[in-house]
C-alpha positions in Angstrom: 108.1 137.2 138.7 104.7 138.3 137.8 102.5 135.3 136.5 100.0 136.3 133.8 96.6 134.9 134.6 95.0 133.1 131.7 91.4 134.1 131.0 88.9 131.6 132.3 86.3 130.5 129.6 82.9 130.1 131.1 80.7 127.3 129.9 77.7 129.7 129.2 80.1 131.6 126.8 81.1 128.6 124.9 77.4 127.4 124.5 76.3 131.0 123.4 79.2 130.9 120.9 77.9 127.5 119.6 74.4 128.7 119.3 75.5 131.9 117.5 77.6 129.9 115.1 74.6 127.7 114.2 72.5 130.9 113.5 75.3 132.7 111.4 75.8 129.5 109.3 72.1 129.1 108.7 71.6 125.8 110.6 69.2 127.8 112.8 67.0 130.0 110.8 64.7 133.0 111.7 61.6 131.4 113.1 63.2 128.2 114.0 62.5 127.0 117.7 65.4 125.6 119.9 64.8 122.1 121.0 63.4 121.6 124.4 65.8 122.7 127.1 66.5 119.2 128.5 67.2 117.8 125.0 69.5 120.7 124.0 71.5 120.4 127.3 72.0 116.8 126.6 73.1 117.5 122.9 75.6 120.1 123.9 76.9 118.2 127.0 76.2 121.0 129.5 74.0 121.7 132.5 70.6 123.2 132.1 71.6 126.3 134.2 74.5 126.9 131.8 72.3 126.5 128.9 69.8 129.0 130.3 72.6 131.5 130.8 73.8 131.1 127.3 70.4 131.4 125.8 69.8 134.7 127.9 73.1 136.1 126.4 71.7 135.6 122.9 68.3 137.0 123.9 70.0 140.2 125.2 71.8 140.5 121.8 68.5 140.2 120.0 69.2 136.9 118.3 66.8 134.8 120.2 63.5 135.6 121.8 61.7 133.5 124.6 58.0 133.4 124.3 55.7 132.4 127.1 54.6 128.9 126.4 56.2 129.1 123.0 59.8 128.1 123.7 62.8 130.1 122.4 62.8 131.1 118.8 65.5 132.6 116.5 64.7 136.1 115.5 65.5 137.9 112.1 67.9 140.2 114.0 70.4 139.8 111.2 68.2 140.3 108.4 65.3 142.7 109.4 67.5 145.9 109.1 68.1 145.1 105.5 64.8 143.7 104.5 62.2 146.1 106.0 63.5 149.4 104.5 64.2 147.9 101.1 60.8 146.3 100.6 59.3 149.8 101.2 61.8 151.5 99.0 61.2 149.0 96.1 57.3 149.5 96.3 57.9 153.3 96.0 60.7 153.3 93.6 60.4 150.6 90.8 63.5 151.9 89.2 65.5 150.2 92.0 64.5 146.7 90.5 67.2 147.0 88.0 69.9 147.7 90.7 68.5 144.8 92.8 68.8 142.4 89.8 72.3 143.6 89.1 73.3 142.9 92.8 71.5 139.5 92.6 73.5 138.7 89.4 76.7 139.2 91.2 75.8 137.5 94.4 74.1 134.5 93.1 76.8 133.9 90.4 79.5 134.0 93.1 77.6 131.9 95.3 77.0 129.1 92.7 80.8 129.2 91.8 81.8 128.8 95.5 79.2 126.0 96.1 80.6 124.1 93.2 84.0 124.4 94.8 83.0 123.9 98.4 79.9 121.8 98.4 80.1 118.8 101.0 78.3 115.5 100.5 75.6 116.9 103.0 75.2 120.0 100.9 74.7 118.0 97.7 72.1 115.9 99.6 70.4 119.2 100.6 70.6 120.5 97.0 69.2 117.3 95.4 66.2 117.5 97.9 65.6 121.1 97.0 65.8 120.4 93.2 63.3 117.5 93.6 60.9 119.7 95.7 61.1 122.3 92.9 60.5 119.7 90.2 57.4 118.3 92.1 55.7 121.8 92.1 56.7 122.2 88.5 54.6 119.4 87.3 51.3 120.5 88.8 48.9 123.3 87.9 51.0 126.3 88.5 47.9 128.7 88.6 46.9 127.1 92.0 50.4 126.6 93.3 52.4 129.9 92.4 53.1 130.4 96.2 54.4 126.8 96.6 56.6 127.1 93.6 58.0 130.6 94.7 58.7 129.0 98.1 60.5 125.9 96.4 62.4 128.4 94.1 63.7 130.5 97.0 64.6 127.4 99.1 66.7 126.1 96.1 68.7 129.4 95.6 69.1 129.6 99.5 70.6 126.0 99.7 72.9 127.1 96.9 74.0 130.2 98.8 74.6 128.1 102.1 76.6 125.5 100.1 79.0 128.4 99.3 80.1 128.2 103.0 80.3 132.0 103.2 78.3 133.5 106.0 77.7 136.8 104.6 76.5 135.2 101.2 74.2 133.2 103.0 72.5 135.9 105.0 72.5 138.4 102.1 70.9 135.9 99.8 68.2 135.2 102.3 67.6 138.8 102.9 67.5 139.6 99.2 65.1 136.8 98.4 62.8 137.9 101.1 62.8 141.5 99.8 61.8 140.3 96.2 59.5 137.4 97.1 56.5 139.2 95.7 58.2 140.1 92.5 59.2 136.5 92.1 55.6 135.4 92.4 54.5 137.8 89.7 57.3 136.7 87.5 56.5 133.1 87.9 52.8 133.6 86.8 54.1 135.5 83.8 56.7 132.8 82.8 54.3 129.9 83.3 51.8 131.6 80.8 54.5 130.7 78.3 55.4 127.1 78.1 58.7 127.8 76.3 59.9 130.1 79.0 58.6 127.8 81.6 61.0 125.0 80.1 63.8 127.5 79.9 63.6 128.3 83.7 63.4 124.6 84.7 66.6 123.8 82.5 68.4 126.9 84.1 67.8 125.5 87.6 68.9 122.0 86.5 72.2 123.5 84.8 73.0 125.3 88.2 72.2 122.0 90.2 74.2 119.8 88.0 77.2 122.0 87.9 77.5 122.2 91.6 76.9 118.4 91.9 79.8 117.8 89.5 82.0 120.5 91.1 82.5 122.7 88.2 82.7 126.4 89.5 83.0 127.9 86.0 80.0 126.2 84.7 78.1 126.9 87.9 78.9 130.5 87.6 77.9 130.8 84.0 74.7 129.0 84.7 73.6 131.2 87.5 74.6 134.4 85.4 72.4 133.1 82.5 69.5 132.4 85.0 69.6 136.0 86.5 69.8 137.5 83.0 66.7 135.4 82.0 64.9 136.6 85.0 65.9 140.4 84.4 64.6 140.1 80.8 61.3 138.4 81.9 60.7 141.0 84.5 61.2 143.6 81.8 58.6 141.8 79.6 56.2 141.5 82.5 56.4 145.3 83.2 55.9 146.1 79.4 52.9 143.7 79.2 51.4 145.2 82.3 51.9 148.7 81.0 50.3 147.7 77.7 47.3 146.2 79.5 46.8 149.3 81.7 47.0 151.4 78.5 44.4 149.3 76.7 42.0 149.6 79.9 42.3 153.2 80.0 41.4 153.6 76.4 38.5 151.3 76.9 37.4 153.6 79.7 37.6 156.8 77.7 34.6 158.2 75.7 34.7 158.2 72.0 37.5 155.5 71.7 
């Protein structure tokens, strides 16, 4: 009788799988540095040689990079192939902005609905912190804090995406927000020049936050859709205002006008 030999699972493979899972779920993000080798080995309950082998496996896959004197850092291996070309395309083809917002409408409304269904107590705690951080920037002079506000805004939407507990939604949202970071900054400046729209934006974020906290998927989905539609209209208004301003300046420079 032939006995089938069961595959032997190596400790390094298990450790590599654990670290890869943390990267996929967003617990370890691009730019994050792994804890010191001794500390991480103790946390995972493995020997340092096994940990080194696991790290090397992920380095070879492009998910980690080891820097001399700088430790081991998570790369943007999963996001860069999407982000880099699309940032260039958006700069060259402004008509793509409408398509991008349409995609964001689908992605973020789905994320908010799933987050309202699936968010754990820990997710709600992170969401509360993200909302508080956004509100904290909201009450100061936005003219000198635009980038701080944008970072807080992006962080809030990313926490919502991660609370959906869908790996692809989490990574696609992170990539999408990186692509449009500059556009968000310009839009924020436009919105904050108009107090009424500033208040609307704040209310929209609070509506998404509250619906997720209360585990109301339909309300969360509607709130996210309303927010993206508001952003779409605002960006259209911004583009229109910029064109009017450019047109006026051109007239000012023309002789006889």
